C-alpha positions as CSV (number, residue, x, y, z in Angstrom):
1,T,7.0,37.2,14.4
2,K,4.7,34.4,15.0
3,S,6.9,33.1,17.7
4,E,7.2,36.5,19.5
5,K,3.5,36.6,19.2
6,A,3.0,33.3,21.2
7,R,5.5,33.8,23.7
8,L,3.8,37.5,24.4
9,T,0.4,35.7,24.4
10,S,1.6,32.7,27.0
11,G,3.1,35.3,29.2
12,L,-0.1,37.4,29.4
13,S,-2.5,34.5,29.7
14,Y,-1.1,33.5,33.1
15,L,-1.4,37.5,34.1
16,L,-5.0,37.6,33.0
17,E,-6.1,34.4,34.8
18,E,-4.2,36.0,38.0
19,G,-5.7,38.7,37.6
20,N,-9.5,37.4,37.7
21,K,-8.5,35.8,40.6
22,T,-7.5,39.1,42.2
23,A,-10.6,40.7,41.3
24,A,-13.0,38.1,42.6
25,G,-11.4,38.7,46.1
26,V,-11.8,42.6,46.3
27,V,-15.3,43.2,46.2
28,E,-15.6,44.3,49.8
29,T,-12.7,47.1,49.3
30,A,-14.8,48.3,46.3
31,A,-17.7,48.9,48.4
32,E,-15.8,50.4,51.3
33,L,-13.7,52.6,48.4
34,N,-17.2,54.0,46.9
35,Q,-18.2,55.1,50.6
36,T,-15.0,56.7,50.6
37,T,-15.8,58.5,47.7
38,K,-18.7,59.9,48.7
39,N,-17.4,61.4,51.9
40,Q,-14.9,62.9,49.7
41,A,-16.8,66.5,49.3
42,Q,-17.3,66.8,52.7
43,E,-13.7,66.2,53.8
44,F,-12.5,68.6,51.1
45,V,-14.6,71.6,53.2
46,D,-13.1,70.3,56.4
47,E,-9.9,69.9,55.3
48,V,-8.6,73.7,55.9
49,D,-10.2,74.0,59.6
50,E,-8.5,70.3,60.1
51,T,-5.2,71.2,58.6
52,L,-5.0,74.2,61.1
53,G,-6.3,72.6,63.9
54,T,-8.7,75.1,64.8
55,T,-11.8,73.0,64.9
56,S,-13.6,73.4,68.4
57,E,-13.2,69.5,68.9
58,K,-9.5,70.0,68.2
59,A,-9.4,73.2,70.2
60,Q,-11.1,71.6,73.2
61,E,-9.0,68.8,73.2
62,T,-6.1,70.8,73.4
63,A,-7.4,72.9,75.6
64,Q,-8.1,69.9,78.3
65,K,-4.5,68.6,77.8
66,T,-2.8,71.8,78.3
67,G,-5.2,73.9,80.6
68,L,-5.0,76.7,78.2
69,T,-7.9,78.9,77.0
70,L,-10.0,78.1,73.8
71,T,-8.3,80.6,71.9
72,E,-4.9,80.2,73.3
73,A,-5.5,76.2,72.3
74,R,-6.4,77.5,68.6
75,I,-2.9,79.5,68.2
76,L,-0.8,76.5,69.8
77,N,-2.3,74.1,67.5
78,V,-1.6,76.4,64.5
79,A,1.8,76.9,66.1
80,K,2.4,73.1,65.8
81,L,2.2,73.4,62.2
82,A,4.7,76.1,61.5
83,P,7.0,73.6,60.0
84,L,4.5,72.9,56.9
85,L,3.3,76.6,56.6
86,A,6.9,77.4,56.4
87,V,7.7,74.9,53.7
88,L,4.0,76.1,52.1
89,Y,5.5,79.8,52.2
90,S,9.0,78.5,50.7
91,F,7.0,77.4,47.8
92,M,5.0,80.4,47.4
93,I,7.9,82.8,47.2
94,T,9.7,80.6,44.2
95,G,7.4,82.4,42.0
96,C,8.9,85.4,42.2
97,G,11.4,84.0,39.8
98,D,8.9,84.2,37.1
99,F,9.3,88.0,37.1
100,V,12.0,87.1,34.4
101,S,9.1,86.9,31.6
102,P,7.7,90.2,32.0
103,A,11.0,91.9,33.1
104,V,12.3,91.4,29.6
105,A,9.8,94.1,27.9
106,L,10.0,96.2,30.8
107,A,14.1,96.5,30.4
108,K,13.8,97.0,26.9
109,E,11.5,99.8,27.5
110,T,13.5,101.2,30.6
111,F,17.0,100.9,29.1
112,G,16.6,101.7,25.5
113,I,17.8,98.1,24.4
114,S,17.3,96.1,21.8
115,Q,15.1,92.5,22.2
116,F,18.4,90.4,22.1
117,V,20.1,92.2,24.7
118,A,17.2,92.4,27.1
119,S,16.9,88.5,26.6
120,L,20.2,88.2,28.7
121,I,17.5,88.4,31.2
122,P,16.0,84.7,30.8
123,L,19.3,83.6,29.8
124,A,20.8,84.6,33.0
125,G,17.9,83.4,35.1
126,F,16.9,79.9,33.7
127,S,20.7,79.1,33.1
128,M,20.4,78.7,36.9
129,F,18.1,75.4,36.5
130,A,21.5,73.4,35.2
131,F,22.4,73.2,39.0
132,S,19.3,71.4,39.8
133,V,21.2,67.9,40.1
134,P,24.4,69.5,42.1
135,I,21.7,71.1,44.5
136,S,20.1,67.7,45.0
137,Q,23.7,66.2,46.0
138,L,24.4,69.2,48.4
139,Q,21.4,68.7,50.4
140,S,22.2,65.1,51.1
141,R,25.4,66.7,52.6
142,I,24.1,69.6,54.6
143,G,20.6,69.1,54.7
144,K,17.2,70.3,52.8
145,V,16.5,72.6,55.6
146,N,20.1,74.2,55.4
147,V,19.8,74.4,51.7
148,M,16.6,76.0,51.7
149,K,17.8,78.6,53.9
150,L,20.9,79.1,51.7
151,G,18.5,79.2,48.8
152,A,16.5,82.0,50.7
153,G,19.4,84.0,51.3
154,I,21.0,84.4,47.9
155,A,17.5,85.2,46.9
156,T,17.1,88.1,49.3
157,L,20.8,89.2,47.7
158,G,19.4,89.1,44.5
159,T,16.1,91.3,45.2
160,A,18.0,93.8,47.1
161,L,20.6,94.4,44.7
162,P,19.4,96.5,42.1
163,M,17.9,98.7,45.0
164,F,21.6,99.8,45.4
165,F,21.4,101.3,41.6
166,G,18.2,103.1,42.7
167,M,15.5,100.8,41.5
168,T,13.2,101.6,44.4
169,G,9.8,102.9,42.7
170,H,11.1,106.1,41.4
171,F,13.9,105.2,38.7
172,E,15.8,106.9,36.2
173,A,18.1,104.9,33.6
174,T,21.2,106.8,33.5
175,N,23.8,103.9,32.3
176,I,24.0,100.1,31.1
177,S,25.5,99.2,34.4
178,Q,21.8,99.2,35.7
179,F,20.9,96.5,33.3
180,Y,23.4,94.2,34.1
181,A,22.6,94.8,37.5
182,M,19.1,93.9,36.8
183,T,20.3,90.8,35.1
184,A,22.6,89.7,37.8
185,S,19.6,90.0,40.1
186,I,17.6,88.0,38.1
187,A,20.1,85.0,38.5
188,L,20.5,85.3,41.7
189,I,16.7,85.4,42.5
190,C,16.4,82.1,40.2
191,L,19.5,80.3,41.7
192,G,17.6,80.9,45.0
193,S,14.1,79.9,44.1
194,T,15.6,76.7,42.5
195,M,17.2,75.8,45.8
196,L,14.1,76.6,47.6
197,K,12.0,74.5,45.4
198,T,14.3,71.6,45.4
199,G,14.5,71.6,49.3
200,A,11.0,72.0,49.8
201,S,9.9,69.8,47.4
202,S,11.8,67.0,49.3
203,I,11.1,67.6,52.7
204,A,7.2,67.8,51.7
205,A,6.7,64.5,52.8
206,E,8.4,64.9,56.3
207,V,6.1,68.2,56.9
208,S,2.9,66.4,55.9
209,K,0.8,64.7,58.3
210,S,0.8,61.6,56.1
211,N,1.9,60.1,53.0
212,E,-1.5,60.4,51.7
213,A,-1.1,64.6,52.4
214,V,2.3,64.5,50.3
215,T,0.3,65.8,47.1
216,S,-1.7,67.8,48.9
217,T,1.1,69.9,50.3
218,L,3.1,69.9,46.8
219,T,-0.2,70.9,44.8
220,K,-0.9,73.8,47.3
221,G,2.5,74.9,47.1
222,D,2.2,75.2,43.7
223,A,-1.1,76.8,43.6
224,I,-0.1,79.6,45.7
225,K,3.3,80.1,43.5
226,G,0.5,81.7,41.5
227,I,0.3,84.8,43.8
228,P,3.9,86.4,42.9
229,I,3.7,85.4,39.4
230,A,0.7,87.3,39.2
231,I,2.2,90.2,41.2
232,G,5.1,90.4,38.7
233,F,2.6,90.5,35.7
234,I,0.1,92.4,36.9
235,A,1.7,95.0,39.5
236,P,3.6,97.2,36.8
237,T,0.2,98.4,35.3
238,L,-0.8,99.0,39.2
239,L,1.7,100.8,40.5
240,P,1.9,104.0,38.6
241,M,-1.6,104.9,40.5
242,L,0.5,105.1,43.1
243,G,3.3,107.1,41.8
244,L,5.5,104.5,41.5
245,D,7.1,102.4,38.5
246,W,7.5,99.1,38.2
247,T,11.2,99.1,40.2
248,A,8.9,99.4,43.3
249,L,8.9,95.2,43.4
250,Y,12.2,94.7,44.2
251,P,11.5,96.3,47.9
252,V,8.5,94.2,48.0
253,Y,10.1,90.8,46.6
254,T,13.0,91.2,49.1
255,A,10.5,91.6,52.0
256,F,9.2,88.3,50.4
257,F,12.5,86.1,50.6
258,A,13.5,87.9,53.7
259,G,10.2,86.8,55.3
260,G,10.9,83.1,54.4
261,L,14.6,83.2,55.6
262,A,13.4,84.6,59.0
263,G,11.1,81.8,59.2
264,L,13.3,78.9,58.1
265,F,15.5,80.3,61.0
266,S,13.1,80.8,63.4
267,V,11.1,77.4,63.0
268,K,12.5,73.8,63.7
269,I,11.9,71.5,60.6
270,S,13.1,67.8,61.4
271,E,14.3,65.9,58.2
272,A,14.9,62.2,57.8
273,T,19.1,61.6,57.6
274,P,19.6,62.3,53.4
275,E,20.0,59.0,51.3
276,K,22.9,58.6,49.0
277,V,22.1,60.5,45.9
278,S,23.4,59.4,42.4
279,T,26.6,61.0,41.0
280,L,26.2,63.6,37.6
281,K,27.6,60.8,36.0
282,E,25.0,58.1,37.1
283,T,22.5,60.9,36.5
284,F,22.9,61.9,33.1
285,S,24.1,58.1,31.9
286,V,20.3,57.8,31.8
287,L,20.6,59.9,28.5
288,K,21.9,56.7,26.7
289,N,18.4,55.5,26.5
290,K,17.5,57.3,23.2
291,D,14.0,57.6,24.3
292,I,14.5,59.3,27.5
293,A,17.3,61.6,25.7
294,L,14.5,62.6,23.2
295,L,11.9,63.3,25.9
296,A,15.1,65.4,27.6
297,A,15.4,67.3,24.0
298,A,11.6,67.7,24.1
299,G,11.4,69.2,27.6
300,F,14.1,71.5,26.7
301,S,12.4,72.5,23.5
302,Y,9.0,73.0,25.3
303,I,10.8,75.3,28.4
304,G,12.5,77.2,25.6
305,A,9.2,77.7,23.6
306,E,7.2,78.6,27.0
307,I,9.8,81.5,28.0
308,G,10.2,82.4,24.8
309,V,6.4,83.3,24.5
310,L,6.3,84.5,27.9
311,S,9.1,86.8,27.7
312,S,8.2,88.1,24.3
313,T,4.5,88.4,24.1
314,P,4.8,91.5,26.3
315,V,7.1,93.0,23.7
316,M,4.7,91.9,20.9
317,L,2.2,93.5,22.8
318,T,3.7,97.3,23.2
319,D,4.7,96.8,19.2
320,L,0.7,96.5,18.8
321,G,0.0,99.8,21.2
322,F,-0.3,98.5,24.6
323,K,2.3,101.0,27.3
324,P,4.5,98.6,28.2
325,E,3.2,98.2,32.2
326,M,-0.6,97.3,30.5
327,A,1.5,94.8,28.1
328,G,2.5,92.9,31.1
329,T,-1.0,92.4,31.9
330,V,-2.6,91.6,28.9
331,A,0.3,89.3,28.3
332,F,-0.4,87.4,32.1
333,F,-4.4,87.1,31.0
334,T,-3.5,85.7,27.4
335,T,-0.6,83.2,28.1
336,M,-0.1,82.5,32.0
337,L,-3.6,82.6,33.1
338,P,-4.6,79.7,30.5
339,I,-1.5,77.8,31.1
340,I,-2.6,78.0,34.9
341,A,-6.1,76.9,33.7
342,A,-4.6,74.2,31.7
343,R,-3.0,72.6,34.5
344,T,-6.0,72.9,36.9
345,V,-8.2,70.8,34.6
346,A,-5.1,68.7,33.4
347,P,-6.2,65.3,35.6
348,A,-9.5,65.2,34.4
349,I,-8.5,65.6,30.4
350,L,-5.8,62.9,31.4
351,K,-8.2,60.5,32.9
352,R,-10.3,60.7,29.9
353,L,-7.7,61.2,26.8
354,G,-4.6,59.5,28.2
355,D,-1.3,60.8,27.7
356,D,-0.5,60.4,24.3
357,K,-4.0,61.9,23.2
358,T,-3.9,64.8,25.7
359,L,-0.2,65.8,24.5
360,I,-1.2,65.6,20.6
361,V,-4.2,67.8,21.5
362,S,-2.1,70.0,23.6
363,T,0.7,70.6,20.8
364,V,-2.2,71.0,18.4
365,S,-3.4,73.8,20.3
366,A,-0.1,75.2,20.6
367,L,1.1,75.0,17.2
368,A,-2.7,76.3,15.9
369,G,-2.0,79.8,18.7
370,L,1.1,80.1,17.3
371,G,0.0,80.1,13.6
372,L,-2.6,82.8,14.6
373,V,0.0,84.9,16.0
374,L,2.3,84.5,13.0
375,T,-0.5,86.1,10.7
376,G,-0.2,89.6,12.1
377,N,-3.8,90.0,12.8
378,D,-4.1,91.7,16.3
379,I,-7.4,89.7,17.2
380,A,-6.2,86.6,15.9
381,A,-2.9,87.2,17.7
382,I,-4.8,87.4,21.2
383,T,-6.8,84.5,20.2
384,G,-3.7,82.7,19.4
385,L,-1.8,83.5,22.8
386,V,-4.9,81.9,24.6
387,L,-4.5,78.8,22.4
388,T,-0.9,78.8,22.8
389,G,-1.3,78.9,26.5
390,L,-3.9,76.3,27.1
391,G,-1.6,74.0,25.1
392,Y,1.4,74.5,26.7
393,G,-0.2,73.9,30.3
394,N,0.1,69.7,30.2
395,I,2.9,69.4,28.0
396,F,6.0,69.3,30.3
397,P,4.2,66.9,33.1
398,I,3.3,64.1,30.4
399,L,6.9,64.4,29.2
400,L,8.0,64.0,32.4
401,G,6.0,61.2,33.4
402,K,6.7,59.6,30.0
403,A,10.3,59.6,30.8
404,Q,9.9,58.2,34.5
405,K,8.2,55.2,32.8
406,K,11.1,54.4,30.9
407,D,13.1,52.7,33.6
408,I,11.1,53.0,37.0
409,T,14.6,51.9,38.8
410,K,16.2,55.1,37.9
411,V,13.0,57.7,38.7
412,N,15.5,60.1,40.6
413,E,18.1,60.2,37.9
414,I,15.6,60.7,35.4
415,T,13.8,63.6,37.5
416,G,17.0,65.3,37.7
417,V,18.0,65.0,34.1
418,M,14.3,66.4,32.9
419,L,14.3,69.3,35.6
420,T,17.8,70.3,34.3
421,S,16.7,70.8,30.6
422,I,14.6,73.7,32.0
423,V,17.7,75.5,31.0
424,G,16.2,75.3,27.5
425,G,14.5,78.7,28.6
426,A,18.1,80.3,28.6
427,F,19.1,79.4,25.3
428,I,16.0,79.4,22.8
429,S,14.5,82.5,24.5
430,P,17.7,84.5,23.0
431,G,17.4,83.0,19.6
432,M,13.7,84.1,19.5
433,A,14.6,87.5,20.6
434,A,17.6,87.8,17.9
435,L,14.9,86.7,15.2
436,S,12.4,89.6,16.5
437,D,15.3,92.1,16.3
438,V,15.7,91.5,12.9
439,A,12.6,90.8,11.8
440,G,9.7,92.3,13.9
441,P,8.4,90.8,17.4
442,I,5.9,88.5,15.6
443,A,8.4,86.6,13.4
444,G,10.1,85.8,16.4
445,Y,7.2,83.0,17.2
446,A,8.1,81.0,14.5
447,V,11.0,79.7,17.0
448,P,8.7,78.3,19.8
449,M,6.2,77.1,16.8
450,A,9.4,75.0,15.6
451,C,10.2,73.6,18.9
452,V,6.5,72.6,19.3
453,A,6.4,70.7,16.0
454,F,9.6,69.1,17.4
455,I,7.6,67.8,20.6
456,M,4.8,66.7,17.9
457,A,7.4,64.8,16.6
458,V,8.5,62.9,19.4
459,A,4.9,62.6,20.6
460,F,4.2,60.7,17.4
461,R,7.2,58.7,17.9
462,E,6.1,57.6,21.1
463,I,2.9,56.6,20.0
464,H,4.4,54.6,17.1
465,N,6.7,52.8,19.4
466,G,3.5,51.3,21.1
467,R,2.0,49.7,18.2
468,G,2.9,46.5,16.9
469,L,1.4,43.1,17.9
470,G,-2.4,42.9,18.9
471,G,-3.8,45.6,16.4
472,A,-4.5,49.1,16.3
473,T,-2.4,49.7,19.6
474,G,-0.5,46.8,19.9
475,I,0.2,44.9,23.6
476,D,2.6,47.1,24.6
477,G,0.2,50.1,24.2
478,A,-2.8,48.3,25.4
479,V,-0.4,47.4,28.6
480,E,0.6,50.8,29.3
481,T,-2.9,52.4,28.4
482,G,-4.3,49.8,31.2
483,L,-1.6,50.7,34.0
484,S,-1.9,54.4,33.4
485,E,-6.0,54.0,33.8
486,F,-4.9,51.9,36.9
487,E,-2.3,54.3,38.3
488,G,-4.7,57.1,37.9
489,R,-7.1,55.4,40.4
490,V,-5.0,53.8,43.1
491,G,-1.8,55.5,42.6
492,N,-2.6,57.5,46.0
493,T,-2.2,54.1,47.8
494,E,1.1,52.3,48.9
495,E,0.1,48.9,47.7
496,G,-1.3,50.8,44.3
497,R,2.2,51.9,43.8
498,A,4.0,48.7,44.5
499,F,1.5,46.9,42.1
500,V,2.0,49.2,39.4
501,N,5.9,49.5,39.7
502,W,6.0,45.9,39.9
503,F,3.9,45.4,37.1
504,R,5.8,47.4,34.9
505,N,8.9,45.7,35.7
506,L,7.3,42.4,35.4
507,W,5.8,43.3,31.9
508,S,9.8,44.2,30.6
509,K,11.0,40.9,32.0
510,I,8.1,39.3,29.8
511,K,8.9,40.7,26.7
512,K,12.8,39.4,27.3
513,D,11.8,36.3,29.1
514,P,8.8,34.9,29.2
515,A,9.1,31.7,31.1
516,G,11.7,33.5,33.8
517,A,8.9,36.0,34.0
518,I,6.1,33.8,34.7
519,K,8.4,32.1,37.5
520,E,8.7,35.5,39.1
521,S,4.8,35.9,38.8
522,K,4.0,33.0,40.8
523,E,6.5,33.5,43.5
524,R,4.9,37.0,43.7
525,Q,1.4,36.0,43.6
526,A,0.6,36.6,47.5
527,Q,1.9,40.3,46.9
528,V,-0.2,40.7,44.3
529,Q,-3.4,40.0,46.1
530,G,-5.2,43.0,47.6
531,A,-2.8,45.3,45.2
532,I,-6.1,46.0,43.3
533,N,-8.6,48.4,45.0
534,T,-11.4,47.7,43.1
535,E,-13.1,45.2,41.2
536,A,-14.4,47.4,38.5
537,V,-10.9,48.7,38.2
538,A,-9.5,45.4,37.9
539,Q,-11.7,44.4,34.7
540,E,-11.5,47.4,33.2
541,S,-7.5,47.0,33.5
542,L,-7.8,43.5,32.2
543,D,-10.0,44.4,29.4
544,Q,-7.5,47.1,28.6
545,I,-4.7,44.8,28.6
546,G,-6.7,41.9,26.8
């Protein structure tokens, strides 16, 4: 209404005025930031040596302080980073849980079972993610490191279990109990990996050198997780050259997890006093917000669509004539690798297009890819898988970010709910397998296509809700666009994050009570000063808000 528009305009006018005052005072900071940006390339080159403390200067400094030789000083500097290396290794071995995807085709071929029965593997594995919130509560009681130790122990037992049924590289299937042992193994591996990832993600800040290094630690951990993922997809093709079959992966994975368990027990990792964690009721109460509930449902659908494609693609490729062992390798390069590639370039894409456009482009790519797969043409199917993987790469992170922005006072609870939605991989994948058994492997891809269509509908709803007063994108949309751009540039600083969080709260209050919001704005004016890093970013944000 006109009166509402007048109230909103009144609130915005004050914000724009204060923003202009703030921008005028940060020219000097802009120059410093510009110089810092120029030095980033060299800093990246030096990062590994600096992190490990093996540079000549650091080694000489340590040698002088301790009386050690230069070589001994280098070893000592590396040893000081043992906690960080132990956490990074823990991140890496969680990738063993992704063996659940190629395992479906391998089990179907090895045990001569239907795809639906083989889909019990992802059902058993991804249902373990339902414990994400309880695991967070457990670590608040017994500590993050103890949760990681427990997870590594459970995963070690899980990878060792099939070895008692003869799965050591020279395997012959004799009865269905061996398949159920494999399924139980996957469940234990995924439960242990969930505990490892929850603990490692939480303790990353305490083993990193600084707050600024936390994101780097998490990014590195996510990157090296690709090593065991690649092994799970590609090794079944290479192992026969050594006279072994795919079950030789179990001793390898057992060694991975046992090494992680030994490392966690041998390295002292200090951790802060556990914070109070929300109860299950408090956590899931955020679903009363319809927007969050729909985004969680979209997350559920996405994981189901992703796991369905990753686990069914080797089966489909086998049907197209590939050997089961080779099908896993081809599946990796046509689906998993494009997903990894899309996530690698995500920051640049998000910066250029923004959340909404990137989400729409991603879903369109995935729908187009799945449509090509459904044509039944071999070349079209391979092309479609690559397009699907590229589309999949950015969907879940965007859904998670959008959900978190719905209520920044309950980010932990929203994150817990969104991570729990990963159980979608457990329930949607069997539905895809059942359709594949009835109508053929290619027909099963209609299920993830329906899931992606639902995600696209949620994405368009998000865009529609951003429309309204003020033109094509509306004031809400303009404010969120400006803040997202601003957050991308200053989100790595404490002041920047504080400003973005404060502004979002203030904007919410402006829409409900303009006068009260302006009063609070005046009281907080001093805290806003210095929050914006550069004059250019400030002006750009103001232009988009206006």
